[in-house]
Structure formats: structure tokens, C-alpha cells
C-alpha positions in Angstrom: 10.4 16.1 -11.1 7.4 14.5 -12.8 9.3 13.3 -16.1 12.2 12.5 -13.9 10.3 10.2 -11.3 8.8 8.2 -14.4 11.8 8.0 -16.2 13.3 6.0 -13.2 9.7 3.8 -12.6 10.1 3.0 -16.6 14.1 2.1 -16.5 14.6 0.0 -13.1 12.5 -2.4 -14.3 13.2 -2.7 -17.9 11.9 -6.2 -19.6 14.8 -8.2 -18.8 14.1 -11.8 -18.4 16.7 -13.7 -16.2 14.9 -17.0 -15.9 13.5 -16.1 -12.4 9.7 -16.5 -12.0 7.0 -15.3 -9.6 5.3 -18.0 -8.6 1.8 -18.5 -6.5 0.4 -21.1 -3.4 -2.7 -20.9 -2.4 -4.0 -22.1 1.2 -7.1 -21.4 3.4 -5.9 -17.4 4.1 -4.8 -16.5 0.6 -2.1 -16.4 -1.9 1.8 -16.7 -1.5 4.2 -15.3 -3.9 7.3 -16.7 -4.3 10.7 -16.7 -6.1 12.5 -19.5 -6.5 10.9 -21.1 -3.7 11.7 -17.8 -1.4 8.6 -16.3 0.0 7.9 -12.8 -1.3 4.8 -11.6 0.0 1.4 -12.8 1.2 -2.2 -11.4 0.0 -4.6 -11.9 2.9 -7.7 -12.7 1.0 -9.6 -14.2 3.9 -11.2 -12.4 7.0 -9.0 -12.0 9.8 -9.3 -10.7 13.4 -7.7 -10.8 16.8 -10.4 -12.0 19.4 -12.8 -11.1 17.3 -12.0 -7.5 16.8 -10.3 -5.4 14.1 -11.6 -8.1 11.4 -9.4 -7.2 7.7 -8.8 -8.8 4.8 -7.3 -7.5 1.1 -4.0 -6.3 2.3 -0.3 -7.6 2.0 1.5 -9.3 5.2 3.7 -10.3 5.5 6.2 -8.6 2.7 9.3 -10.2 2.9 13.1 -8.4 2.2 14.8 -9.9 -0.8 17.2 -12.0 2.3 14.2 -13.3 3.5 13.7 -11.0 6.8 9.9 -9.9 7.5 9.5 -6.3 7.1 5.9 -5.8 7.8 3.6 -5.7 10.7 0.0 -6.9 11.9 -1.9 -6.2 14.8 0.7 -4.0 16.3 -0.4 -3.8 19.7 -0.4 0.2 19.6 -2.5 0.4 16.8 -4.4 -2.6 16.4 -6.2 -1.8 13.0 -3.0 -1.4 11.3 -2.2 -3.9 8.9 1.1 -4.5 6.6 0.4 -2.9 3.2 -3.0 -1.6 3.4 -4.8 1.7 1.8 -7.9 3.0 3.6 -10.0 6.2 4.6 -11.2 7.6 7.5 -14.4 9.1 6.1 -17.1 7.9 4.0 -20.0 9.9 3.0 -23.2 9.1 0.7 -25.9 11.3 0.0 -24.4 13.4 3.4 -24.6 10.8 5.7 -21.1 9.1 7.3 -21.5 5.3 6.9 -18.3 4.0 8.4 -14.2 4.5 9.0 -12.4 1.9 6.7 -9.0 3.0 8.3 -10.2 1.9 11.9 -11.9 -0.6 10.5 -15.5 0.5 12.3 -18.6 -0.4 10.0 -16.7 -1.5 7.4 -16.8 -4.9 5.5 -15.0 -6.1 2.1 -16.2 -8.7 0.0 -13.2 -9.9 -2.3 -15.5 -11.1 -5.1 -12.3 -12.1 -7.4 -8.8 -12.8 -7.3 -6.8 -13.9 -10.4 -3.2 -14.6 -10.5 -0.7 -14.4 -13.8 2.2 -15.0 -14.5 3.9 -13.1 -17.6 6.7 -13.9 -19.9 9.1 -11.8 -18.1 8.6 -13.6 -14.7 6.4 -11.3 -13.2 3.2 -12.3 -11.0 0.5 -10.2 -11.0 -2.5 -10.3 -8.9 -5.8 -8.9 -10.5 -8.3 -8.1 -7.6 -11.8 -7.0 -7.5 -13.2 -6.0 -3.8 -17.0 -4.7 -2.7 -17.0 -2.1 -0.1 -19.8 -2.6 2.8 -21.2 -1.1 5.6 -23.9 -1.9 8.6 -24.4 1.8 7.9 -25.3 1.4 5.0 -28.8 -0.4 4.0 -30.7 1.5 1.3 -33.3 -1.8 0.6 -33.2 -3.1 4.7 -29.7 -5.2 3.7 -26.0 -4.1 2.9 -25.2 -3.4 -1.0 -21.8 -2.5 -2.2 -20.7 1.5 -2.1 -17.7 0.8 -4.0 -16.2 -1.4 -6.3 -12.6 -1.3 -6.2 -10.1 -2.9 -8.5 -6.5 -3.4 -7.6 -3.4 -4.8 -9.5 -0.4 -5.8 -7.6 2.4 -6.6 -9.4 5.7 -8.1 -8.4 8.7 -8.2 -10.4 11.9 -10.6 -10.0 14.3 -9.9 -7.8 17.6 -7.6 -9.5 20.5 -7.6 -7.7 19.8 -6.6 -4.0 16.1 -5.1 -4.7 12.7 -6.0 -5.8 9.8 -3.7 -7.4 6.4 -4.3 -6.4 3.8 -1.7 -8.3 0.2 -1.2 -6.7 -2.9 0.5 -9.0 -5.6 0.7 -7.1 -9.2 1.8 -9.0 -11.9 2.8 -7.0 -15.6 3.4 -8.5 -19.0 4.6 -6.5 -21.9 2.5 -7.0 -23.8 5.3 -5.3 -24.3 8.6 -6.3 -22.8 11.6 -4.2 -20.1 9.3 -2.5 -16.9 10.5 -1.0 -14.1 9.5 1.0 -11.5 11.4 2.6 -8.8 11.0 5.6 -8.7 11.9 9.1 -10.3 15.3 9.8 -7.4 16.5 12.1 -4.3 18.2 11.4 -2.4 14.9 9.9 -5.2 13.7 7.5 -4.4 10.1 7.5 -5.6 8.7 4.3 -4.7 6.3 1.3 -1.5 4.3 0.5 0.1 3.3 3.8 3.0 0.8 4.8 3.1 -0.5 8.5 7.0 -1.1 8.4 9.2 -2.8 11.0 11.1 0.4 12.2 14.6 0.0 14.1 16.1 2.2 16.4 18.4 3.8 13.6 15.5 4.2 11.3 16.2 7.0 8.6 14.2 8.7 6.2 15.6 10.0 2.9 13.6 11.9 0.2 15.1 13.7 -3.1 16.9 16.3 -0.9 18.6 13.8 1.7 17.7 13.0 5.1 14.1 13.8 6.3 13.0 14.5 9.9 9.8 13.2 10.8 7.1 15.9 12.1 3.7 15.1 13.9 1.9 16.7 10.5 2.1 16.3 6.6 5.6 16.8 5.1 6.5 17.3 1.4 8.9 15.1 -0.3 8.3 15.1 -4.1 8.0 11.8 -5.6 9.6 9.2 -2.9 10.6 8.2 0.4 13.2 5.8 1.7 12.9 3.9 4.7 15.7 1.9 6.1 17.7 0.9 8.6 19.2 -2.0 10.9 15.9 -4.4 10.1 17.8 -7.8 9.9 18.6 -9.5 13.3 22.1 -9.5 12.1 21.9 -5.5 11.9 22.4 -5.4 8.6 20.6 -2.4 6.4 17.3 -3.0 4.6 15.0 -0.6 3.3 12.1 0.1 1.2 11.8 2.9 -1.2 8.1 4.1 -1.5 7.3 5.9 -4.9 4.3 8.2 -5.4 3.0 8.0 -8.8 3.4 11.0 -11.1 0.0 10.3 -12.6 -1.5 10.4 -9.0 -4.4 13.3 -8.3 -2.6 16.0 -6.2 1.1 14.6 -7.1 3.1 15.2 -5.1 1.4 13.7 -2.6 2.2 14.9 1.4 3.9 12.0 3.4 2.8 11.2 7.4 5.9 9.7 8.7 6.5 8.1 12.0 10.1 6.9 13.8 8.0 4.5 15.7 4.9 3.1 16.6 2.9 3.7 13.4 2.9 3.5 9.6 4.4 5.5 6.8 1.3 7.3 4.9 1.2 8.8 1.5 -2.0 11.0 2.2 -4.4 11.3 -0.2 -6.9 13.4 -0.2 -6.1 14.3 3.4 -8.8 15.9 5.9 -10.6 16.8 2.9 -13.0 14.5 0.9 -13.2 13.7 -2.7 -15.6 12.5 -4.8 -15.8 9.3 -6.1 -17.3 8.8 -9.7 -19.9 6.0 -10.7 -18.6 6.4 -14.5 -14.9 7.0 -13.9 -12.9 5.3 -11.2 -10.4 7.3 -9.2 -6.8 5.7 -9.9 -4.0 5.7 -7.5 -0.3 4.3 -8.4 2.5 3.3 -5.9 5.3 1.5 -6.2 7.7 -0.2 -3.6 11.5 -1.1 -3.7 12.4 -3.7 -1.4 16.2 -3.7 -1.1 19.0 -5.0 1.4 22.4 -3.2 1.9 22.8 -0.1 -0.3 20.1 0.9 -2.8 22.3 2.2 -5.5 19.8 3.9 -8.4 19.3 7.3 -9.6 16.6 7.8 -6.9 19.7 8.9 -4.4 20.9 11.7 -6.3 20.2 15.1 -5.7 17.8 17.0 -8.3 
């Protein structure tokens, strides 16, 4: 299974340069990535809130489909803390003290210290982002100091046929000893990489072994989940294939799936906590295949 998924990741975007190029435009709020003048995604660099609450930054929204349809949601009425493509954890502990809830954006701040955009020779657009995590609950010297340094790489590939691939590599390095993170402490274990996607009434979930029916708690589907339906206002099928990289800890990671009013979550580490090292970063890798119509790849073949 691991070799199969890795082969898909390597082969589906082999270096074939068609002349397309991912470009970037910066404004006061963040960075807009485009291809041939068409919107691809927006990286929210600056703080954003609603009525002074649920302030967030460092996430992707909007994410546009290859036909220009906006696929993600921000500040949805049912969960105002959800934000486009994001990665967050409910629990943060230092020396046995709980210091905030980044998922729900409680006692949690992020300082985006650096954002670099690179366009490579194959037309890919690459965001290199450095972010410090802080909390009002962590003031060891009477003032807030960063407790995690995050370095994230977002790689956007030029469109091929009817799809586009976007890769995420998230590196978390502790700046304090005895630091751990974890998910919600209920039987769901919300934690980690999440996609707050628009969900039509006819949404379908497909994994390695075919259609999947979401349940309240986590399910297993090794490697990937394809989420699609009539998102386009004209009723055309569109979707996102969310891929869990074989190098991830705990691979295959479990899935929290929802048909409405919520996000799709690759849950790591779940309700239990995992220690973050001050020497070697925790590395998490995920990919999205954003497509319109049918996604014709080996991902749809049974193993």
C-alpha cells in the first residue's frame, strides 16, 4: 500500500513543463497564487477575525477549483473557528500545563515571521512559511514567548488536464522542553490537517475500496479520500482528493468525515498526545488533487 500511494504521488506530477507558470500577487492580507491569470489559492498571512472574535491567520482560503469555483469556506456559521485548509490541534501541553486550544483558537496566536514565494523551472509555485506559536497562557519570563516554530512548504503544481496538485509539508519544532500536542479528548479526536470544503447535498466519499459512509467517529481508509459532488452552480461534479503521505507518523492515519456542516480531517495523533522534539521537527505531509469532472487516475482502482 505504501509503495502504491508513493508511486501515485511521484508519477502523477512527473516534471513535464507545459509552459504554464504559477505566479503570485501580494496584497495587505496575504498572497494570491494564480495560473495564467486565474485564481488558484489565497494564503492568509495577516490576522483576520469576525466581530473581533475567532482571529486567525496562516491558512488557505479561498481554494479555487480548476474551473474557478470556490471550494472552501471561512467563518462558517456552524463552526466559526473553521478556516479553509488548516492544520491545528486542540491540546498543547508544556511541563504538564495546558496552554491553549489552537483548533478552537482559544489562547492561541501565530506570528508569521517569514513568507517566501519561489517559482521553479517546472512552473510550480512554492510558499516557504515560518510561523511562531504563542499563547497568553505561556509567559515564562512575564511575557509571551514562542513555544513552537513551524516551517511549512506549500507547493502548487500547474494544472494538468482537469486537475491540479497541491502539496503540504508541515514541520513542527518545540522551543520548550516537555511539549506535546494532541486532538480533542472525546471519541472523535479532531486533530491535524483539515479541509473545510463546501459540501453539496449529493456529496460522495470514496476511498481505496470504493464508497465510504461517514460515521461519528474516525474511520480507516489507507492512503486517500476523494470527496466530490455537484459543487459548481451549474451542477457539474467537482472534488478534492486528500492524500495521506506514506512517510507520515501513524500511517495510514484515520479520517473524520462529515457530510455537512463540518470539515474533513486526517486525524493525527487523535485524542492522545504526541511529544514534539526540540531537536528534530515532527514532519507531516499531505497532498490535495483538486479536479473538475471525473478524476481518471489509478487512485480509483481497487488494490
